[in-house]
C-alpha positions in Angstrom: 0.0 0.0 0.0 1.6 3.3 -1.1 -0.6 5.8 0.7 -4.1 6.5 2.1 -6.1 9.8 1.7 -8.8 10.9 4.2 -11.4 13.0 2.5 -14.2 14.9 4.3 -17.1 16.9 2.7 -20.3 18.4 4.1 -22.2 17.0 1.0 -21.3 14.5 -1.7 -23.2 12.6 -4.4 -21.7 9.7 -6.4 -24.2 8.8 -9.1 -24.0 6.1 -11.7 -25.8 6.4 -15.2 -29.5 6.5 -14.4 -32.7 8.1 -15.5 -36.1 8.7 -14.1 -37.4 11.0 -11.3 -35.3 9.5 -8.6 -31.5 9.9 -8.8 -29.7 7.8 -6.1 -26.1 8.0 -4.9 -23.6 5.3 -3.9 -23.0 5.2 -0.2 -19.3 5.7 -0.7 -17.0 7.0 -3.4 -16.7 4.4 -6.1 -13.4 3.3 -7.5 -13.9 5.1 -10.8 -14.4 8.5 -8.9 -11.5 7.6 -6.6 -9.2 7.2 -9.7 -10.2 10.6 -11.0 -9.7 12.3 -7.6 -6.2 10.9 -7.1 -5.1 12.0 -10.5 -6.7 15.4 -10.1 -4.7 16.0 -6.9 -1.6 14.8 -8.7 -2.3 17.3 -11.6 -2.3 14.4 -14.1 -4.6 15.0 -17.0 -7.0 12.2 -17.8 -8.7 13.8 -20.8 -7.7 12.7 -24.3 -6.7 15.6 -26.7 -9.4 15.0 -29.3 -11.8 17.3 -31.1 -14.8 14.9 -30.5 -18.0 16.1 -28.9 -17.5 13.5 -26.2 -14.6 14.0 -23.8 -12.8 10.7 -24.0 -10.2 9.3 -21.4 -6.5 9.0 -22.4 -5.5 5.5 -23.2 -2.2 6.0 -21.5 -3.6 7.5 -18.3 -2.0 5.9 -15.2 -3.6 2.9 -13.8 -3.4 1.6 -10.3 -5.3 -0.2 -7.5 -7.6 1.5 -5.1 -9.6 0.5 -2.0 -12.3 2.6 -0.3 -14.0 2.7 3.1 -16.4 5.0 5.0 -14.9 6.2 8.3 -18.4 7.2 9.4 -21.9 6.6 8.2 -23.2 9.6 6.3 -26.8 10.6 6.4 -28.7 10.5 3.2 -31.0 13.4 2.2 -32.6 14.4 -1.1 -33.9 17.6 -2.8 -36.1 18.4 -5.8 -34.5 19.9 -8.9 -35.7 20.9 -12.3 -33.7 19.1 -15.0 -33.3 20.6 -18.5 -32.7 18.1 -21.3 -33.3 17.2 -24.9 -36.0 14.5 -24.9 -35.7 11.2 -26.7 -38.1 10.9 -29.7 -40.6 13.6 -30.6 -41.8 14.6 -27.1 -42.2 18.3 -26.7 -40.7 19.1 -30.2 -43.1 22.0 -30.5 -41.3 23.7 -27.7 -37.9 23.6 -29.4 -38.4 26.9 -31.4 -39.2 28.8 -28.3 -35.7 28.0 -26.7 -33.7 29.0 -29.8 -31.4 25.9 -29.7 -31.3 25.5 -25.8 -32.6 22.5 -24.0 -36.4 22.6 -24.1 -37.6 19.7 -21.9 -37.9 20.4 -18.2 -38.8 17.7 -15.7 -38.6 17.7 -11.9 -36.4 15.0 -10.4 -35.5 14.1 -6.8 -31.8 13.9 -6.3 -30.3 12.0 -3.3 -27.1 13.1 -1.6 -24.8 12.2 1.3 -24.4 14.5 4.3 -21.2 14.6 6.5 -19.0 12.4 4.3 -15.8 11.0 5.8 -14.0 8.3 3.8 -10.5 6.7 3.3 -9.1 6.0 -0.1 -6.1 3.7 -0.3 -3.8 3.5 -3.3 -1.4 0.8 -4.4 0.7 1.7 -7.4 3.9 0.6 -9.2 4.9 4.2 -9.6 6.4 5.4 -6.3 6.3 9.1 -7.5 2.5 9.1 -7.5 2.4 9.7 -3.7 4.9 12.5 -4.0 2.8 14.2 -6.7 -0.4 13.9 -4.6 1.5 15.4 -1.6 2.9 18.2 -3.6 -0.5 18.8 -5.2 -2.2 19.1 -1.8 0.5 21.6 -0.7 0.2 23.7 -3.9 3.7 22.9 -5.1 2.9 21.5 -8.6 3.3 24.0 -11.4 1.3 22.1 -14.0 -2.4 23.2 -14.5 -5.2 20.8 -13.6 -8.8 20.5 -14.8 -10.9 22.2 -12.1 -11.1 21.6 -8.4 -11.4 18.2 -6.8 -15.1 17.7 -6.1 -17.2 15.2 -4.1 -19.1 13.6 -7.0 -21.2 16.5 -8.2 -19.1 19.4 -9.4 -20.9 21.9 -7.1 -20.0 19.8 -4.0 -16.5 20.4 -2.7 -14.3 18.8 -0.1 -13.7 20.5 3.2 -10.5 18.5 3.9 -8.3 16.1 1.9 -5.1 14.9 3.6 -2.5 12.1 3.5 -2.6 9.9 6.5 0.4 8.8 8.4 -1.6 6.5 10.6 -4.7 4.7 9.1 -7.7 4.3 11.3 -9.4 0.8 11.3 -12.2 0.8 8.7 -14.6 -1.5 7.1 -13.1 -1.6 3.6 -15.5 -2.3 0.7 -14.7 -5.7 -0.6 -15.6 -6.9 -4.2 -18.0 -9.8 -3.9 -17.6 -12.9 -6.1 -21.2 -14.1 -5.9 -24.1 -12.1 -7.4 -26.6 -11.6 -6.2 -25.4 -11.3 -2.6 -27.5 -10.4 0.4 -24.7 -9.1 2.6 -25.7 -6.1 4.7 -24.5 -2.8 3.0 -23.9 -4.4 -0.4 -24.0 -2.0 -3.4 -22.9 -1.8 -6.9 -19.9 0.6 -7.5 -18.5 1.7 -10.9 -14.9 0.8 -11.7 -14.1 2.1 -15.1 -16.2 4.6 -17.1 -16.3 4.2 -20.9 -17.4 7.6 -22.2 -17.6 6.5 -25.9 -19.9 3.5 -25.2 -21.8 3.2 -21.9 -22.0 -0.6 -22.5 -18.2 -0.7 -21.9 -18.5 0.9 -18.4 -17.5 -1.7 -15.7 -19.0 -2.2 -12.2 -19.1 -4.8 -9.5 -21.0 -5.6 -6.3 -19.1 -4.6 -3.1 -19.9 -4.8 0.5 -18.2 -3.4 3.7 -15.9 -6.1 5.3 -17.3 -7.6 8.5 -14.2 -6.7 10.5 -12.5 -3.4 10.7 -8.9 -3.2 9.7 -6.2 -0.6 9.1 -5.1 -2.5 5.9 -7.5 -3.4 3.2 -7.9 -7.1 2.5 -7.0 -8.4 -1.0 -10.6 -8.5 -2.0 -11.0 -4.7 -1.4 -8.3 -3.8 -4.0 -9.5 -3.1 -7.6 -7.6 -1.9 -10.6 -8.8 1.5 -12.0 -10.0 2.2 -14.6 -8.9 -1.4 -15.7 -6.1 -3.8 -15.0 -2.7 -3.2 -16.8 
């Protein structure tokens, strides 16, 4: 294990691809978001330099293993929001001319979010310099630009505190389950690698908090992001 980050935020929302009037959140940061957060802190660009409408991920972006754990149980809350979109099919097409090219379909949705988030993010990498870059990034010592601020899932939800830990508290690390379905308490599906060009290529797995708390993640808690080398 190279290093562990402790991240705290007043609010967070980690959503997988979903539609409908209810938009849920994962109970903890998924491995896919953990990968992006670590590289953002290290000022390492993940976006491919293409002119496509879709922002793709660099094929040569660093890959490593992560493990995640909640250090406290966040409260869940929700709020209503008006979502503006382009509808599928011909629904509301008569409204398009009124918005002059802007999104013309407005529908209310209820969005779930986490309150008082406190989680640990462990990293295991073959690159020993990754920890140093994260440390320098947290201290504002890296000169390279980075893409935006690190955020807690939604880009309007920011962290209060992100720090490297010298001593890791005992935690119930989320373990990848081999049997699906699995009725373990707290089990949930977490995204591992996001495929922006084809959603069918996005990978996920069923995880559940380990029964016993430990300072070191068990082998079943480690997962390669966004995919194995």
